[in-house]
N, C-alpha and C positions, 0 to 999 in steps of 0.2 A: 277110821274115823269120818264124821259127816258134819256135812255145812248144810243147815238150814234157811233158805236163802227168800224171803218174801220178795213176790213181783207184784209189780203195781200194773193195773191194764190202765192206760194213757187215753181210754175213752173219758169223753168229760163228763157222757153223764154218767155213768157207774166206773167204781171203782172196787176192784174183786183183787184181794190178796192170795194167792198162792205160795204153798209152801214145797219147794221143791229139794228134793233132798242129791247132793252129791258124794260120789263117794271117794276118797282117799284111799288108797295103797295101804298098809302099814311099810312096805317094802318100795323102793324108788321103781318105778316102771320107765322100762326104756322102750320106745315106740320106733319100730321099723316100718318106715313108709315108703310104699315101692309104687313107681309108675309101672305100670304092667307091658304094653308092646314097646320091643327091641329093651328089655328092662329085665324080666322072667323069661319072655318067651321070644324069638327071634321073627322081626316083621310083625306086622298088624293081625290082630286075631279074627277078624273077615278074610283073610287071606287063606286059612287052612281048610275050610272048608265053602262057606256062605257063598262066596263071590263066584267059586265057579258052581255051586248049584244052581245061579240065576243065568250060567252059562255065560259070563263074563271072564274076561281077563285083567290080572291085577292093575296093569297099567292102565286100562282103558276105566275102570271102574273110580279109581280114584283120579284119573283124570279128568272124568265127567264131573267127578263133584266138586272140583274144583272150578271147571268153565261155570256149573252152576252159583256157586258162591259169588265168582267176580260176577256174574251176569246181572245180579240181584244184590252186590255189595253184604253178602251173607256170613253168616256165622258155619265153618266149615264142618263143625261137627251136628249142628243142627241140619246143615246139607247132607252129610254122608247119611244121618239115621233117615230123614224123607226119601233118600235114595234106593235107602236098602228098603224101606215097606213097596216102594214102586216098583221095583224090580221082581220083588218076592210076588207081589199081583199080576204082576205082566205074565210071571210061569206058573200061576196058580199054586203057588206054593205057601204052606201054612205060615200065620204071622202072630203065631201064637205064644204066650212066655216060653213052653216049654218045645217049642220047636228050635226059639233062640237059643234055649239051654243046652240043645241035643248037638247044635254046632260047637259048644265049648268041649266036647270029648273030643276031639278032633286035634286040639290045639296039644303042640308038644314042647317043650320047653329046655333053656340052657341045661348044661353039664351040672348036676348038684343040688338044681332047686327041690327034686321031689324029697331030698333028704333032707334040705336046709333046714326049713321052719322048725322042724322039731329038734334039729341037734343044736340049733342056735338058743332054742329056748329052756334045752338043758344045762349046755353051758352058762347062762344068766341065771337059771336055778341056781348053779355050783356056785354062784360068784356074789349071792345076797340081791340079784334083782330080779325084777317081774319082765320079760321079754314078749313084746306083743308085738303082730304083724297086721299091717294095713296095709289098703288097696287104695290108691288115689289118683285114677285112670280116665282118659278122654274115653276110653275104648266102652265095650258093652257091660251092664252086671250084668244080666241074661248070659251072656256068653261067658263070663268069668265063672256065675252058680254052675255052669255046670263042666268045669276045669275039674282035674285031678286034686288042684291043690287050695279048690274054694273053701274047703273048711279050716285051713289053717289058719284064716285070719279074721281077729277081733272085730271088724268092720269092712267092709266093701266100700267105696265112695267111686262110682262111674255113672256115665250115663245109661238114660233107662228110658221105656216106653211106657205109656199110661194106656190102660187096657178097656175096652168095654166091657160092659156086662154078660157079653158071649166071648170077653177073652181074649178080642186080639187085638192088636198094639192098635194104636189110634194115635197117637200124639207123643211126642219128647216128655217123659216126665222131667227128666232133668239132663241138662246137656252142660258136660262138664270140661271146659276149654284151658288153656292154659294159664290165663289170670285168675279165672274162678277155683282154679285147685286151690288157689290159698287158704281158702274160706275152712276146707276141712281140716286144715291143719290147726287153726282155731279149735274146731270142733276136737279133735284129737286132744290138742292142750287141757281141754276141758272136760274131757270126759263124755261127751256128748256124742251118742252112735245113730242118730236120726238123720235121712237126708233132709226133710222137712223140715224141722226146727227152725225158726225165725227170732226165735223168743232168750232161750237160752243163752244160746250165743253171742246176744247183747248185753248181756246183763253182766255188771262188774260183778268180779270175785277174788277175793286176795290172793295174791301170787303163791302164798304158801299154800292154799289149798287147792290150787290145778292140778289134775290129775298126772299131766306129763309135762311137764316143763319142757322150753324148746331149748333147752341145753341137754336136756336126754331122749332128743329125738334125731333120727340119722336115715335122709332122704335119700332115695337111688332113683336116679332120671337117667334118662340116654342121649337125649337131646335136648335143643332150643326150645322146643315146649317146655321144658321144666325152670328152664331160667327162674321162672318167678318164686317158686316154691325153693329151688337149689337155692338161691341168692337168700332168699327171707332167713330158711332156715338156719344156713349159715352166718348171715348178719346178727341171730336173734340168740347164738352163742350153743347151736346144734351142731350137726357134720352133715356134710351134703357129699356124695360119692355119685361120679358119673360114670357109667360101665358101658362098655361097647361090646358089639358080637365078635369072638373072637373071626380075626382074619379076612374081616368088613374094614377096608383103610380109610373107607370113607365115613364111616361112622367112629373109627378112633380118631380120626382127624378131629372128627366136631368136639368129643369129650376131651382131647388134649389141648381144645381151644378154650373149653370153658375152666379149665384147670389153670393154664398159661395167664387166663381172663380175671383170675381169682374170683371165681364164681362157685367153687367147686373145693372143697378140704383133699379130694382125693380122685384117680383116675385110675380106672384097673378093668380088665375084660371081666365081662357077665359068664363069670364061672366060679361055682356055688360048691364046688367039692371040698371037702375038708382039707386045709394046709394051703390052700389057693390064696392068693395075696387079697380076694375080699374075705374070705374066711379069717387069714390074719389079722385085719385090718379093724374087723367088727368084734372079734374078742377082745382086742387091744384096746379099743374104745367103751367095750362092756366094763372090762377092770376099771378104765381109768374114770367112766360116769359114776359108779360104786365108790372110789376115792374121792371123787368131787363131793359127792353128795354126805362122805361122811366127816369131809372137814367143815361143811356147812352145818351140819346138826353141831358138830365142836365149838363153831364160833356162834352160836345161840347164847 
């Protein structure tokens, strides 16, 4: 099913009409949306190889970005991206897109992650829904693009650099922090996969035409920086899951606090193997979403 939506240019001198096509799938779409650091992989993605390559210790690297952010009351994501460029230049390292992507090859994941995406997608198909996976992260899209799981996602929304004509990173093209993460949930809701779009996202669309209703979203996060997304998805009828690194008592405490405060629906270890608690929760939710969609259709 397609919706043709005329969009008027707000420029007073010129009014243009554009024919925009929104695609509505025949089967219900279930969107699994993941933070990356601490959710799919332990620690931060820069810690696997980049920080060591510039001769820094992990604690010193993040400590310095915090100091820089506080000194000029700056956004932490913008500051860490600036500091990465500064340190790479100091060491004479390449700051091209392919160089950052290379760092992604060293990222390793929690148990079961490598098999998770295809397995859950197949389970969805067996139960009459389309399962799609998305990344919504403050980490670097270029590094994520280099990981072994990059091809598993319908879209990757993450911080990234702007590159000059020589291919060198010169400026942040997008910096995704804990609050502006929520805008990408609305893009998923409408079926918009472009980071740069600022027009379609604000256009009115009938609820029944939205590609992924919020009730069909499942958000995975590991900490307080995910709270706005977790809370929003839960309030709009979807499901939020707080995961934590097995054996990490600090992370577990944070996740359980989110559950006890009513900000998430579930709390569990970041173990994505078949038969794990996460696996059981998501499979149950897929069946529930399918049943709910059938009931909605019957009520029409």
